[in-house]
LOVOTI-855514 format. One record per residue (C-alpha): residue number from 1; residue in three letters; chain; y negated, z negated, x. Coordinates in steps of 0.05 Angstrom, whole numbers, always signed. Example, Ala and Ser with C-alpha at 12.3 -4.5 7.8 and 13.67 -1.06 7.14 Angstrom:
BEGIN
<node nr="1" rest="Ala" kette="A" py="+90" pz="-156" px="+246"/>
<node nr="2" rest="Ser" kette="A" py="+21" pz="-143" px="+273"/>
! end
This chain:
BEGIN
<node nr="1" rest="Met" kette="A" py="+0" pz="+0" px="+0"/>
<node nr="2" rest="Pro" kette="A" py="-69" pz="+18" px="+28"/>
<node nr="3" rest="Val" kette="A" py="-109" pz="-42" px="+52"/>
<node nr="4" rest="Pro" kette="A" py="-184" pz="-46" px="+37"/>
<node nr="5" rest="Ala" kette="A" py="-227" pz="-37" px="+98"/>
<node nr="6" rest="Leu" kette="A" py="-301" pz="-38" px="+114"/>
<node nr="7" rest="Thr" kette="A" py="-305" pz="+36" px="+99"/>
<node nr="8" rest="Gly" kette="A" py="-251" pz="+73" px="+61"/>
<node nr="9" rest="Thr" kette="A" py="-178" pz="+49" px="+65"/>
<node nr="10" rest="Val" kette="A" py="-127" pz="+36" px="+119"/>
<node nr="11" rest="Asp" kette="A" py="-56" pz="+57" px="+103"/>
<node nr="12" rest="Pro" kette="A" py="-6" pz="+28" px="+153"/>
<node nr="13" rest="Ser" kette="A" py="+44" pz="+82" px="+138"/>
<node nr="14" rest="Ser" kette="A" py="-5" pz="+139" px="+152"/>
<node nr="15" rest="Thr" kette="A" py="+2" pz="+178" px="+217"/>
<node nr="16" rest="Asp" kette="A" py="-73" pz="+190" px="+219"/>
<node nr="17" rest="Ile" kette="A" py="-82" pz="+143" px="+278"/>
<node nr="18" rest="Leu" kette="A" py="-154" pz="+161" px="+292"/>
<node nr="19" rest="Ala" kette="A" py="-175" pz="+138" px="+222"/>
<node nr="20" rest="Leu" kette="A" py="-156" pz="+67" px="+243"/>
<node nr="21" rest="Ala" kette="A" py="-168" pz="+74" px="+318"/>
<node nr="22" rest="Asn" kette="A" py="-241" pz="+92" px="+306"/>
<node nr="23" rest="His" kette="A" py="-252" pz="+39" px="+254"/>
<node nr="24" rest="Pro" kette="A" py="-323" pz="+10" px="+253"/>
<node nr="25" rest="Leu" kette="A" py="-296" pz="-60" px="+265"/>
<node nr="26" rest="Leu" kette="A" py="-263" pz="-37" px="+330"/>
<node nr="27" rest="Trp" kette="A" py="-327" pz="-4" px="+351"/>
<node nr="28" rest="Leu" kette="A" py="-364" pz="-70" px="+338"/>
<node nr="29" rest="Phe" kette="A" py="-315" pz="-108" px="+382"/>
<node nr="30" rest="Ala" kette="A" py="-319" pz="-55" px="+437"/>
<node nr="31" rest="Leu" kette="A" py="-395" pz="-59" px="+437"/>
<node nr="32" rest="Gly" kette="A" py="-390" pz="-134" px="+439"/>
<node nr="33" rest="Val" kette="A" py="-348" pz="-130" px="+502"/>
<node nr="34" rest="Phe" kette="A" py="-399" pz="-83" px="+534"/>
<node nr="35" rest="Ala" kette="A" py="-454" pz="-131" px="+517"/>
<node nr="36" rest="Ile" kette="A" py="-418" pz="-189" px="+549"/>
<node nr="37" rest="Ile" kette="A" py="-406" pz="-149" px="+613"/>
<node nr="38" rest="Leu" kette="A" py="-479" pz="-129" px="+616"/>
<node nr="39" rest="Val" kette="A" py="-500" pz="-202" px="+609"/>
<node nr="40" rest="Gln" kette="A" py="-451" pz="-223" px="+663"/>
<node nr="41" rest="Ser" kette="A" py="-476" pz="-169" px="+710"/>
<node nr="42" rest="Phe" kette="A" py="-548" pz="-192" px="+700"/>
<node nr="43" rest="Leu" kette="A" py="-529" pz="-264" px="+714"/>
<node nr="44" rest="Tyr" kette="A" py="-490" pz="-246" px="+777"/>
<node nr="45" rest="Val" kette="A" py="-549" pz="-204" px="+804"/>
<node nr="46" rest="Arg" kette="A" py="-598" pz="-260" px="+789"/>
<node nr="47" rest="Ala" kette="A" py="-553" pz="-312" px="+822"/>
<node nr="48" rest="Ala" kette="A" py="-547" pz="-268" px="+884"/>
<node nr="49" rest="Arg" kette="A" py="-622" pz="-259" px="+889"/>
<node nr="50" rest="Arg" kette="A" py="-632" pz="-334" px="+883"/>
<node nr="51" rest="Ala" kette="A" py="-579" pz="-352" px="+935"/>
<node nr="52" rest="Ala" kette="A" py="-600" pz="-299" px="+986"/>
<node nr="53" rest="Pro" kette="A" py="-658" pz="-338" px="+1017"/>
<node nr="54" rest="Asp" kette="A" py="-614" pz="-399" px="+1028"/>
<node nr="55" rest="Leu" kette="A" py="-562" pz="-356" px="+1064"/>
<node nr="56" rest="Asp" kette="A" py="-615" pz="-320" px="+1106"/>
<node nr="57" rest="Ile" kette="A" py="-599" pz="-253" px="+1072"/>
<node nr="58" rest="Pro" kette="A" py="-660" pz="-207" px="+1072"/>
<node nr="59" rest="Ala" kette="A" py="-679" pz="-171" px="+1007"/>
<node nr="60" rest="Ser" kette="A" py="-667" pz="-103" px="+1040"/>
<node nr="61" rest="Glu" kette="A" py="-595" pz="-122" px="+1057"/>
<node nr="62" rest="Leu" kette="A" py="-584" pz="-147" px="+986"/>
<node nr="63" rest="Arg" kette="A" py="-609" pz="-81" px="+958"/>
<node nr="64" rest="Thr" kette="A" py="-564" pz="-43" px="+1005"/>
<node nr="65" rest="Ala" kette="A" py="-504" pz="-84" px="+982"/>
<node nr="66" rest="Phe" kette="A" py="-520" pz="-70" px="+908"/>
<node nr="67" rest="Arg" kette="A" py="-529" pz="+4" px="+922"/>
<node nr="68" rest="Ser" kette="A" py="-465" pz="+8" px="+962"/>
<node nr="69" rest="Gly" kette="A" py="-426" pz="-25" px="+906"/>
<node nr="70" rest="Ala" kette="A" py="-455" pz="+22" px="+854"/>
<node nr="71" rest="Ile" kette="A" py="-440" pz="+85" px="+895"/>
<node nr="72" rest="Ala" kette="A" py="-370" pz="+62" px="+914"/>
<node nr="73" rest="Ser" kette="A" py="-353" pz="+52" px="+841"/>
<node nr="74" rest="Val" kette="A" py="-366" pz="+125" px="+825"/>
<node nr="75" rest="Gly" kette="A" py="-302" pz="+152" px="+856"/>
<node nr="76" rest="Pro" kette="A" py="-253" pz="+104" px="+823"/>
<node nr="77" rest="Ser" kette="A" py="-290" pz="+112" px="+757"/>
<node nr="78" rest="Leu" kette="A" py="-276" pz="+187" px="+757"/>
<node nr="79" rest="Ala" kette="A" py="-201" pz="+174" px="+759"/>
<node nr="80" rest="Val" kette="A" py="-208" pz="+124" px="+702"/>
<node nr="81" rest="Val" kette="A" py="-249" pz="+174" px="+661"/>
<node nr="82" rest="Ile" kette="A" py="-196" pz="+229" px="+669"/>
<node nr="83" rest="Val" kette="A" py="-140" pz="+183" px="+647"/>
<node nr="84" rest="Ala" kette="A" py="-182" pz="+155" px="+589"/>
<node nr="85" rest="Ile" kette="A" py="-197" pz="+224" px="+561"/>
<node nr="86" rest="Ser" kette="A" py="-123" pz="+240" px="+560"/>
<node nr="87" rest="Leu" kette="A" py="-108" pz="+177" px="+520"/>
<node nr="88" rest="Leu" kette="A" py="-161" pz="+184" px="+466"/>
<node nr="89" rest="Ala" kette="A" py="-113" pz="+218" px="+418"/>
<node nr="90" rest="Leu" kette="A" py="-64" pz="+160" px="+424"/>
<node nr="91" rest="Phe" kette="A" py="-110" pz="+99" px="+422"/>
<node nr="92" rest="Gly" kette="A" py="-179" pz="+123" px="+398"/>
<node nr="93" rest="Thr" kette="A" py="-245" pz="+113" px="+433"/>
<node nr="94" rest="Pro" kette="A" py="-258" pz="+38" px="+422"/>
<node nr="95" rest="Ala" kette="A" py="-189" pz="+17" px="+447"/>
<node nr="96" rest="Val" kette="A" py="-193" pz="+63" px="+508"/>
<node nr="97" rest="Leu" kette="A" py="-262" pz="+37" px="+525"/>
<node nr="98" rest="Val" kette="A" py="-242" pz="-35" px="+522"/>
<node nr="99" rest="Arg" kette="A" py="-170" pz="-35" px="+547"/>
<node nr="100" rest="Ile" kette="A" py="-175" pz="+20" px="+601"/>
<node nr="101" rest="Gly" kette="A" py="-248" pz="+35" px="+614"/>
<node nr="102" rest="Leu" kette="A" py="-269" pz="-38" px="+625"/>
<node nr="103" rest="Ile" kette="A" py="-211" pz="-86" px="+632"/>
<node nr="104" rest="Gly" kette="A" py="-141" pz="-59" px="+639"/>
<node nr="105" rest="Ser" kette="A" py="-101" pz="-11" px="+682"/>
<node nr="106" rest="Ala" kette="A" py="-80" pz="+55" px="+651"/>
<node nr="107" rest="Ala" kette="A" py="-9" pz="+46" px="+678"/>
<node nr="108" rest="Phe" kette="A" py="-3" pz="-24" px="+649"/>
<node nr="109" rest="Glu" kette="A" py="-35" pz="-8" px="+582"/>
<node nr="110" rest="Thr" kette="A" py="+6" pz="+54" px="+568"/>
<node nr="111" rest="Gly" kette="A" py="+69" pz="+19" px="+592"/>
<node nr="112" rest="Ala" kette="A" py="+56" pz="-40" px="+546"/>
<node nr="113" rest="Ala" kette="A" py="+41" pz="+5" px="+487"/>
<node nr="114" rest="Arg" kette="A" py="+103" pz="+47" px="+500"/>
<node nr="115" rest="Ile" kette="A" py="+148" pz="-15" px="+502"/>
<node nr="116" rest="Ala" kette="A" py="+116" pz="-43" px="+439"/>
<node nr="117" rest="Ala" kette="A" py="+123" pz="+21" px="+399"/>
<node nr="118" rest="Gly" kette="A" py="+192" pz="+35" px="+426"/>
<node nr="119" rest="Ser" kette="A" py="+217" pz="-34" px="+407"/>
<node nr="120" rest="Ala" kette="A" py="+196" pz="-19" px="+336"/>
<node nr="121" rest="Gly" kette="A" py="+234" pz="+47" px="+337"/>
<node nr="122" rest="Ala" kette="A" py="+174" pz="+94" px="+344"/>
<node nr="123" rest="Pro" kette="A" py="+162" pz="+132" px="+409"/>
<node nr="124" rest="Leu" kette="A" py="+90" pz="+127" px="+432"/>
<node nr="125" rest="Gly" kette="A" py="+54" pz="+187" px="+401"/>
<node nr="126" rest="Gly" kette="A" py="+119" pz="+213" px="+372"/>
<node nr="127" rest="Pro" kette="A" py="+151" pz="+213" px="+303"/>
<node nr="128" rest="Gly" kette="A" py="+140" pz="+147" px="+267"/>
<node nr="129" rest="Tyr" kette="A" py="+78" pz="+129" px="+308"/>
<node nr="130" rest="Asp" kette="A" py="+35" pz="+109" px="+248"/>
<node nr="131" rest="Gln" kette="A" py="-23" pz="+62" px="+239"/>
<node nr="132" rest="His" kette="A" py="+24" pz="+2" px="+237"/>
<node nr="133" rest="Met" kette="A" py="+52" pz="+22" px="+305"/>
<node nr="134" rest="Phe" kette="A" py="-17" pz="+33" px="+333"/>
<node nr="135" rest="Ala" kette="A" py="-37" pz="-38" px="+312"/>
<node nr="136" rest="Leu" kette="A" py="+26" pz="-65" px="+344"/>
<node nr="137" rest="Ala" kette="A" py="+12" pz="-28" px="+409"/>
<node nr="138" rest="Phe" kette="A" py="-61" pz="-49" px="+410"/>
<node nr="139" rest="Ile" kette="A" py="-43" pz="-122" px="+399"/>
<node nr="140" rest="Thr" kette="A" py="+9" pz="-119" px="+455"/>
<node nr="141" rest="Met" kette="A" py="-41" pz="-89" px="+503"/>
<node nr="142" rest="Ser" kette="A" py="-93" pz="-142" px="+485"/>
<node nr="143" rest="Leu" kette="A" py="-44" pz="-200" px="+493"/>
<node nr="144" rest="Gly" kette="A" py="-20" pz="-172" px="+560"/>
<node nr="145" rest="Gly" kette="A" py="-92" pz="-168" px="+585"/>
<node nr="146" rest="Ala" kette="A" py="-107" pz="-239" px="+560"/>
<node nr="147" rest="Gly" kette="A" py="-57" pz="-265" px="+611"/>
<node nr="148" rest="Trp" kette="A" py="-101" pz="-242" px="+668"/>
<node nr="149" rest="Ile" kette="A" py="-162" pz="-275" px="+637"/>
<node nr="150" rest="Leu" kette="A" py="-126" pz="-341" px="+629"/>
<node nr="151" rest="Ala" kette="A" py="-100" pz="-337" px="+700"/>
<node nr="152" rest="Thr" kette="A" py="-171" pz="-327" px="+725"/>
<node nr="153" rest="Leu" kette="A" py="-197" pz="-386" px="+686"/>
<node nr="154" rest="Ile" kette="A" py="-141" pz="-431" px="+712"/>
<node nr="155" rest="Phe" kette="A" py="-137" pz="-410" px="+785"/>
<node nr="156" rest="Thr" kette="A" py="-210" pz="-397" px="+801"/>
<node nr="157" rest="Pro" kette="A" py="-229" pz="-472" px="+804"/>
<node nr="158" rest="Leu" kette="A" py="-167" pz="-486" px="+845"/>
<node nr="159" rest="Leu" kette="A" py="-182" pz="-431" px="+894"/>
<node nr="160" rest="Arg" kette="A" py="-255" pz="-454" px="+899"/>
<node nr="161" rest="Arg" kette="A" py="-233" pz="-524" px="+920"/>
<node nr="162" rest="Gly" kette="A" py="-184" pz="-494" px="+969"/>
<node nr="163" rest="Ser" kette="A" py="-237" pz="-449" px="+1001"/>
<node nr="164" rest="Ala" kette="A" py="-283" pz="-509" px="+1007"/>
<node nr="165" rest="Lys" kette="A" py="-230" pz="-548" px="+1046"/>
<node nr="166" rest="Leu" kette="A" py="-215" pz="-488" px="+1090"/>
<node nr="167" rest="Ser" kette="A" py="-289" pz="-480" px="+1107"/>
<node nr="168" rest="Glu" kette="A" py="-290" pz="-552" px="+1131"/>
<node nr="169" rest="Val" kette="A" py="-229" pz="-541" px="+1176"/>
<node nr="170" rest="Asn" kette="A" py="-244" pz="-471" px="+1203"/>
<node nr="171" rest="Pro" kette="A" py="-300" pz="-427" px="+1173"/>
<node nr="172" rest="Val" kette="A" py="-271" pz="-365" px="+1208"/>
<node nr="173" rest="Val" kette="A" py="-210" pz="-368" px="+1162"/>
<node nr="174" rest="Leu" kette="A" py="-253" pz="-352" px="+1102"/>
<node nr="175" rest="Thr" kette="A" py="-273" pz="-286" px="+1134"/>
<node nr="176" rest="Val" kette="A" py="-202" pz="-267" px="+1153"/>
<node nr="177" rest="Ile" kette="A" py="-167" pz="-284" px="+1087"/>
<node nr="178" rest="Pro" kette="A" py="-210" pz="-240" px="+1041"/>
<node nr="179" rest="Ala" kette="A" py="-204" pz="-181" px="+1089"/>
<node nr="180" rest="Ala" kette="A" py="-129" pz="-190" px="+1094"/>
<node nr="181" rest="Ala" kette="A" py="-124" pz="-195" px="+1018"/>
<node nr="182" rest="Val" kette="A" py="-162" pz="-130" px="+1007"/>
<node nr="183" rest="Leu" kette="A" py="-120" pz="-94" px="+1059"/>
<node nr="184" rest="Gly" kette="A" py="-56" pz="-121" px="+1029"/>
<node nr="185" rest="Ala" kette="A" py="-76" pz="-101" px="+958"/>
<node nr="186" rest="Phe" kette="A" py="-94" pz="-29" px="+978"/>
<node nr="187" rest="Ala" kette="A" py="-32" pz="-24" px="+1022"/>
<node nr="188" rest="Gly" kette="A" py="+12" pz="-48" px="+965"/>
<node nr="189" rest="Leu" kette="A" py="-18" pz="+3" px="+917"/>
<node nr="190" rest="Thr" kette="A" py="-12" pz="+59" px="+968"/>
<node nr="191" rest="Phe" kette="A" py="+60" pz="+46" px="+988"/>
<node nr="192" rest="Gly" kette="A" py="+79" pz="+36" px="+915"/>
<node nr="193" rest="Glu" kette="A" py="+56" pz="+107" px="+900"/>
<node nr="194" rest="Leu" kette="A" py="+88" pz="+135" px="+963"/>
<node nr="195" rest="Ala" kette="A" py="+154" pz="+106" px="+940"/>
<node nr="196" rest="Lys" kette="A" py="+151" pz="+149" px="+877"/>
<node nr="197" rest="Gln" kette="A" py="+142" pz="+213" px="+917"/>
<node nr="198" rest="Asn" kette="A" py="+191" pz="+270" px="+908"/>
<node nr="199" rest="Pro" kette="A" py="+215" pz="+289" px="+979"/>
<node nr="200" rest="Gly" kette="A" py="+215" pz="+362" px="+961"/>
<node nr="201" rest="Thr" kette="A" py="+142" pz="+364" px="+940"/>
<node nr="202" rest="Pro" kette="A" py="+102" pz="+314" px="+983"/>
<node nr="203" rest="Val" kette="A" py="+38" pz="+318" px="+943"/>
<node nr="204" rest="Val" kette="A" py="+26" pz="+243" px="+946"/>
<node nr="205" rest="Trp" kette="A" py="+36" pz="+242" px="+1022"/>
<node nr="206" rest="Ile" kette="A" py="-13" pz="+299" px="+1031"/>
<node nr="207" rest="Thr" kette="A" py="-64" pz="+266" px="+985"/>
<node nr="208" rest="Thr" kette="A" py="-58" pz="+200" px="+1021"/>
<node nr="209" rest="Ala" kette="A" py="-64" pz="+231" px="+1090"/>
<node nr="210" rest="Val" kette="A" py="-124" pz="+273" px="+1071"/>
<node nr="211" rest="Ser" kette="A" py="-160" pz="+215" px="+1038"/>
<node nr="212" rest="Ala" kette="A" py="-147" pz="+168" px="+1096"/>
<node nr="213" rest="Gly" kette="A" py="-168" pz="+221" px="+1147"/>
<node nr="214" rest="Val" kette="A" py="-233" pz="+236" px="+1110"/>
<node nr="215" rest="Met" kette="A" py="-249" pz="+161" px="+1104"/>
<node nr="216" rest="Leu" kette="A" py="-236" pz="+149" px="+1178"/>
<node nr="217" rest="Leu" kette="A" py="-278" pz="+210" px="+1198"/>
<node nr="218" rest="Leu" kette="A" py="-336" pz="+189" px="+1154"/>
<node nr="219" rest="Leu" kette="A" py="-336" pz="+117" px="+1181"/>
<node nr="220" rest="Leu" kette="A" py="-333" pz="+142" px="+1253"/>
<node nr="221" rest="Thr" kette="A" py="-389" pz="+191" px="+1239"/>
<node nr="222" rest="Ala" kette="A" py="-431" pz="+137" px="+1207"/>
<node nr="223" rest="Arg" kette="A" py="-421" pz="+91" px="+1267"/>
<node nr="224" rest="Thr" kette="A" py="-437" pz="+146" px="+1317"/>
<node nr="225" rest="Leu" kette="A" py="-499" pz="+170" px="+1281"/>
<node nr="226" rest="Arg" kette="A" py="-517" pz="+99" px="+1257"/>
<node nr="227" rest="Ala" kette="A" py="-521" pz="+127" px="+1187"/>
<node nr="228" rest="Asp" kette="A" py="-510" pz="+67" px="+1142"/>
<node nr="229" rest="Trp" kette="A" py="-520" pz="+110" px="+1080"/>
<node nr="230" rest="Leu" kette="A" py="-457" pz="+148" px="+1098"/>
<node nr="231" rest="Lys" kette="A" py="-416" pz="+84" px="+1095"/>
<node nr="232" rest="Glu" kette="A" py="-440" pz="+75" px="+1023"/>
<node nr="233" rest="Trp" kette="A" py="-416" pz="+144" px="+1003"/>
<node nr="234" rest="Ala" kette="A" py="-352" pz="+144" px="+1044"/>
<node nr="235" rest="Leu" kette="A" py="-305" pz="+117" px="+990"/>
<node nr="236" rest="Gly" kette="A" py="-330" pz="+163" px="+936"/>
<node nr="237" rest="Ile" kette="A" py="-327" pz="+224" px="+981"/>
<node nr="238" rest="Ser" kette="A" py="-257" pz="+208" px="+1005"/>
<node nr="239" rest="Ile" kette="A" py="-233" pz="+200" px="+933"/>
<node nr="240" rest="Leu" kette="A" py="-263" pz="+266" px="+912"/>
<node nr="241" rest="Val" kette="A" py="-234" pz="+302" px="+972"/>
<node nr="242" rest="Gly" kette="A" py="-167" pz="+269" px="+958"/>
<node nr="243" rest="Leu" kette="A" py="-168" pz="+293" px="+886"/>
<node nr="244" rest="Ala" kette="A" py="-183" pz="+364" px="+910"/>
<node nr="245" rest="Ala" kette="A" py="-126" pz="+359" px="+961"/>
<node nr="246" rest="Ala" kette="A" py="-78" pz="+334" px="+907"/>
<node nr="247" rest="Tyr" kette="A" py="-97" pz="+393" px="+862"/>
<node nr="248" rest="Phe" kette="A" py="-87" pz="+446" px="+915"/>
<node nr="249" rest="Ala" kette="A" py="-23" pz="+414" px="+940"/>
<node nr="250" rest="His" kette="A" py="+4" pz="+413" px="+869"/>
<node nr="251" rest="Val" kette="A" py="-14" pz="+486" px="+859"/>
<node nr="252" rest="Ala" kette="A" py="+18" pz="+506" px="+925"/>
<node nr="253" rest="Leu" kette="A" py="+81" pz="+464" px="+923"/>
<node nr="254" rest="Val" kette="A" py="+97" pz="+442" px="+851"/>
<node nr="255" rest="Ala" kette="A" py="+72" pz="+500" px="+808"/>
<node nr="256" rest="Pro" kette="A" py="+113" pz="+555" px="+841"/>
<node nr="257" rest="Ala" kette="A" py="+177" pz="+513" px="+835"/>
<node nr="258" rest="Ala" kette="A" py="+164" pz="+502" px="+761"/>
! end
């Protein structure tokens, strides 16, 4: 039986997913999430500006850090946009904006949605994927993402106390641990993708090698020419070149075999 909604009706048995996925209430929630993130960003920037004088950080260096972060986010955002566009037909714009564009990982979100829909006997996007299945998949994605938020709330105070104790024992450790954590995270992601590679069509290997080579070349050039601006653009440029290398490698190695 159709259920009354803010505008029109919602029929759980209908396969018109976008009628529910683009519901005004979901848009309201999505805009609310965007508003919270904008407020958080403003508070973080203001806190950084206030703390900079006490840490002897000049305003010019602070502006450089903000600009570097903004530029470095362009490259990864392009990959997210490409994946998000491909998922609009399955989840609708509000769900994609909130779960993939802002918070979640495309691999995790689609995997969670596929498991949720499959457990109810409806392949994701296939026969039987109606509004009821969409609601089940969306709730599953949201509950899965909530775990990360709860973990952050619980472990952040513990890690803060631990970092304070480490700074008293050896301040150098606090500079080594974050660098090691970042290297470990990127290495884990990289080797995880390399493990999926088909030996007959080494597209992932080629993409990784080209991206790493371009990044190394840009950093060496920036150091030699003392061009700090090139360091800010290095990540975005290496990602774009890597995407181009992946495309041409796919065309040269995979497309002819298919």
